[in-house]
Phi, psi and omega in degrees: 000136183283156178297144180087349179274138183252160169244117179263121177265118185266131174281161183299320184295335177293315181290325177291332179279320181216101182299334180278005180301333178305328189255012188254019183244024173051237186275358182279160181269158180237138181236132178243114173295156180297328179300323180295317178296322179293320179291324175297320179294322180289335185262001188285339183274134178130176182246008180284168179297323179296317180295319178296320179294321178298319178293324180293321177299317179298321178293321177299313181296320179297320177297320179294321178294317179295324180291336179289350176055044174078010178292159183297122183295330182296343177274356177094149178253135179292128185276070176278143180290132174294161178296139179090352180254122179239120179228154176277111181209164181283182182286334183271142178237150179271195181233154179255125179244152177240157174285115182248353181247143176287153179256126184288310185232104177296157177296143180073014173094159184292336181280353182241055182277063176281153180305317180298318179294323178293322177296316179297320179296322178295324179292318178299316179295321179294319181296326178290327180276319183256076185271003181279327185238171182276134177258125185235129175273131176245116183211148173266001179269111183297319182296322177293323177294325176294314178301317181298318179298324179298323180269013176075023180261129176293127183230140180226155171280155177279118187243359182288350180266006180287136175287327177204158186288322183233125183296332180294344179273000183295141178302124183272337179092346178214146185224137176276127180275150176292155183298330181268028184301313183291327177293328179288337182237073182291330182267075180252129176258129181233151177200163179243142182206124178053041176082005180242149178255132183238153176228148174235118184234152175271130184284139172273171183294330182271005181250111178236097184255152179248157178303136180063024168280141184260137181238146180211150175246105184280076178237190179298313174266079186302118180252128178236124185236161174230136178280113177280318177200152177222111186214131177053046174078007180234132181242139175255122183246151178227138174290128185286159175284149182259107179263016177279339182280135181299331179285349179236052182269167178245107182052040179083001182254131176246153178285136181260350178208178185297315182296321178295324178295319176299317182298317180293326176298319179288320183291329184268357182274118180291344179279349180259113183268340185223121182235133173241129177242122181237137180177165181285175182297136176090007180275355174094019183300306184293318181298315181294316181295319181290319179297316178295323178294317180293319180297321183275341178269315185273316185271305186275347179056033181281327179236153183283321180198168178257133177243127179243138177212166178197162176284128183272073178250124184284146175281319179240222180291140177288138182272002174091202186294137178247121182281167173106189180284179179302315182292322179291325177293326182278344185303315179299335179278349187255042178298325179297322178296313182298315182297318182285330176294329177297327178283318186277337186258038178254101182288154179288332183227164173104346178061219182296319180296317179296322179294317179295319179295320179295317179299317179295320180295315180292323180298329180286342182252359179242120181247137177256125183234149180275144177295334186290341185245030184272339184297133177087351181276157174224127181261118180255125179051047179243152174254105189257125177249121176254105182271157181050045184291347179292343180271002179269144172281162177304324180291320177294322177298317178298319179301319182285314185293328180284001174280346187291127176258188180301136176079009182260155177230136180243130179240122180253128181241144178182163177229108186290353175278354182234055178274125182251349182282130179301143176072359176267140178232180180301323184272347181249359180296147178297331178292315176299318180300316181292318180299315183291321184282333185264357188296337181263002183272137187283358177244025178227157179213149178224141177222128173263118181267126186249334187261123178284143181231019184282299178193166179293329177293314181295320179298315181292321179294321179296329182274323190260335184268000000 
């Protein structure tokens, strides 16, 4: 092995989290302890995402062994990318090594043959044999990394699955313009068409706008714009619709702040097929998405029905088995839907009878579906709301978004400060991944909601607790 080349020892949780991790270390080598292979074998049965990933890793390794044409495995297998897998990597590829020697004395004694200890013992033995290069443990388990540090083993978290390095760099969806914006763009062409006002401006070097990004000038004559397109140094802007006025409400809901108005503009636009709303608790994400869905399903007949789903990750102790049909099992997870429907399904007339009739009508057009049964489905002319999207992995997000058929719209809601899925962080969440990857597409929009509108108690608790 050449100087400067590393050997990365992968923990089981890394491969279960990202099966393509084998191929993400460029020219460096990868080492798999036998304990990792045994844990993958134990986890392969089932229909969960972890089980599917474990089976995929086994298929990758089998392809590499078959491609080796019977060569000695102890000499390493060339880490060539399988067909259909595209990754950003250099021209040089490393090799895959396996643990082929037994370990006489595991770390912490023979009576403590825990999987983590066996992995550490394999690393110690590997380091003694391969003393030319640095041996690095890659694990998403903090405790294993602590153990490795105690034994003098370099340990790192798996970071190749990050959508971006710093969460503060995530696209917010709206930008405040400088006060001298109009002075900077003296050559502005404006026109009116179908009741809307448009502007065409030449972009400066410091202006990098994305389609359906919202711009605003916080002055006395508050101007709010939306970027329709930005191409070859020229941007077309449109003045957004004002949903703050009660006469221009969406299913009885009006925007209470600038971000909510931006969100309703994106949700009500038929040219926007994918909308992501991110914000803390009480910013109105679910209420706005549901109100826009009801208005376009019941009044405008743009969609046939509303479908709601979410990742079933418990905040506390699991309450166990839930009886009933798919929709009945999902009902306890859909408290946000129930609470917001109480606000939206209150008729102006009819009393109790009118309220019951409205609830029955809305229930017939709103379907609750489980995330577990989404594979193979196609949604035609549906308005799909994915709640608690911050708990989805990038692979689960891809599975859901690719269900969209002709005429469908997908709305993802989430708060990255409330991630409950193990090993997911702000930078690796499927919601963050979707926002970053879709920001340049002309049929998608994103809005980060910052101001809470639930109550003064909720606002104070969100800030102080």
